[in-house]
N, C-alpha and C positions, 0 to 999 in steps of 0.2 A: 504493500500502499504506500499510497507517495501521501506524504503528513509534512502539512504545514505547523510549523512550531510560533506560534504572537506570544512574544515575553520570554525573556533568553534567561532566567536566575538560574537560582537555585534549582527551583519546580524544571523550569524549563530544558536544565541541562540531565533533569536527571529522568528527566520524562527523552530527549532524543536516546541516552542510554540504553533506554531498557528497548524503545521502538525499533532502532538497529539488533540488538540480539533479539530479538522477533522476527528476526527479516523483514525489517517496513524499511523504506527512506525520506529523508529528511531533504525536500525539495528546496525549501525556502524558513527565513527565519528574519522573526520583526520583534526588534526589542529597540528599547530609549535611544538608543544611534541611530539609528536606518528606521523612523520610523515616516521619511520621506519614502520610501520605500512601498509603502504599503498603498500610495497612489496611484502605482501604476498598475496598467486594467491589467498588464501580462501576468505581473508576481506571482498572484496565486493560479494562473493559469493551469498548470500541471496536476496544482495539487489536488488526494483524492477525497480529502481531509483538511480540519484546522482544529489544532490543539491549544484556548489559549488560557492561557497562567498568567492577570496582567493586570490593574488594579481597581480599584470599584467604578470610579472615574472614566476609566478608557474602554470598560468594558462593554459597552450598549454601540459604541460607535463601531468600534473592530466587531462586531459579530454581526453590524450594517453591514459594512467590509465584504466580508462572506455572502452575506445573503447576497448583494448583487454582482457577486462570481459563481452565484450558486453552490458555493461553498458549504460542505455540510461540517457542522462546529463541536465539536464536543469544550464545553466550556466547565474551568474551572477556578473562576474568578468569582469571587461572595460579595456582599456588600453592595448589593444592584438591582435588590429584588422587585424594587418601589416599579423595575420599568419589565415586569419577566410577563406583563399581561399585552404586552408590545410586542415584545416578542414573539409568546403563543401567535400571534395574531398571524403575523408573516408567517409563523407557519402554518395554518390554518389556508390563512388568503394565498397565500403565494410558494406551496407546495417545499417550504422549507424542511429542513432537516438542522435538528436541534439536541444536542443531547447536554442535562445540567443534572451537578452534583455539587453537595452541600463540601461532600468528604469523599472522593475515590477510593476511599481503604475500600479492600472489601472487610477487613478487620471492624474500620467500625458501621458500615453497612451488618452486619450481624449482630455488632452494639445495637445500635438501633432496634433491630427488631426485637431482640433480649430484650430492650428497656420499655418497649410496646407492651410486651407483653408480659410485665410484671405490671405495669400500669393499666393494664388490663383487669387485672387481678388485684391491686389495691386499693380501687377505685371500690368498691365492696367492705373498704377498713379504713373509718372514717382518723380513728387514733394514727394513721400514717401522715406526717409532716412530706415538703417534696420539695428540696433544692438542687441546684446545679451549679459546678466549680469547674472552670477551664483553667489551662494557663498556657500560653501560647510563648513565642522568642519575640522579641521588643520589634523587630521590623512590620508584625501583621500591623495592617493597618481599619479592618474594624473590629469591634467587642463590644457587644461576644463575636466569637466568631459564628459562621453559617453550622459550623457539627454544635453548638451549643443551641441554636435556634432552632434545631432540624430536629432534638429531643427536646427542648422545650413543646414545640407545636404539638409531636408525638403524644406529650404525656397531659396538653389543652385537649389534645382529641379524646383521651381516656379518663381523665378525672374529672369528675364534674364537679366539688369543691377549689377548683384553681381557674380561673376567666385570665388570667394573662403571665405573661414573664415581664418579669422588673430588673432590671441589672444592681446588680449588687442590695442595698435594703429593700426591703418590703414592707406595707402601708398599709396591710390589707390580708386577712387568709387566704382570702381566692388568692394572693399574688404570687406567683413561680419566681423565686429568686436566682437569677445567673449573676457567680459572683466573679468576676476575669482579674484574673492576673496576666501582665508579661515580663519573663525573668531567662533573660542573656540571650541563647539559640535554643531551646526547649520546643522538639519535633510538632508537640501537641502532646496535653493528657486533658481525658475530659472525665470526670466522675458525679453519676445520679445520684442522692440518697435520701432515701427511705427512711425515715427515723420518726421513732416513735418512744413515750417513757420508758417503753419494755428493750429498745433494741434497732437497731439501725442497719438494713438492709445498703447496700453499696457493690456499684457496678462501675466501673471503669476500665476505660482505654487507654492505652498510651502508646505511643506512634516511636519507635522505637529511632527511625530517620525516615524518608521520603521514599523509599524503595513500593512501599505499598498505593501510595496518591498515585506515581509513577505508571506504574503497573494497569489500576486502577484507571486510567485513563487511555491508555492504550488499548486499555480490553475495549473500552467503551469505545473508543476509532474505530477498531476491528467491528461492533455489534450493532455499529449503523451505518453500515457499508449496505446501499442497496434499501437502505427503511425512508420515510420521510416523516417529518412531524415533530412534533416535540416529546421522547424519549428521554427515562430518569433511569436509576441506579434500580426502582422497581422492576423497570420490565426488561432490563439484565440479568438481573436474581431474582427473578420471579419468588419473593420469601414469601409466604402463607403463614399468618398469623390466627 
């Protein structure tokens, strides 16, 4: 498969390494130093898919440029979801292909599924409160992370006594607290804690490096070949809760 990389930081380089190991070809790379190349009509011409890991303020424009060239997109940037409906509309009305995940790690997506299952069970047990804690490296721009928000959304879908998530402290029992820390070069740690007066049930995922995220992104690029529409990890992994 011929892949264009949009974003060539630590994540982009890890994706490149994984893609090459799986027999793919990197046909173009867009980074902060060559943004003008993105405006070249033929720059992405040979690409069969674009994998994008950049910044929240650049993401939507990057997706639109790929859509203009009918290039399927695997999107790894978080913090831009206020524009999600616009992207879904492009997919539906213009037959574009877009794959989005708040986290591409297979392990994290198993973590999502386990958390959702636990939340469904504990909805019956009023004595348990729930909160989320996350730690990332100091370079991460969005806070809470997309992963923490996905965890929170799954909890809110299943625990009736929780109404909304709030960053850090909460003012009402219906609020779901997300505590965010930025430390050094931490790849990513997420923990969901269900706590009663008697005990704590803790579900935790810690990324050791970026390899899992890179593999998931390349697997997504392979998955969307020949497909159209808005796709997610649920479509690819087909977890049933």
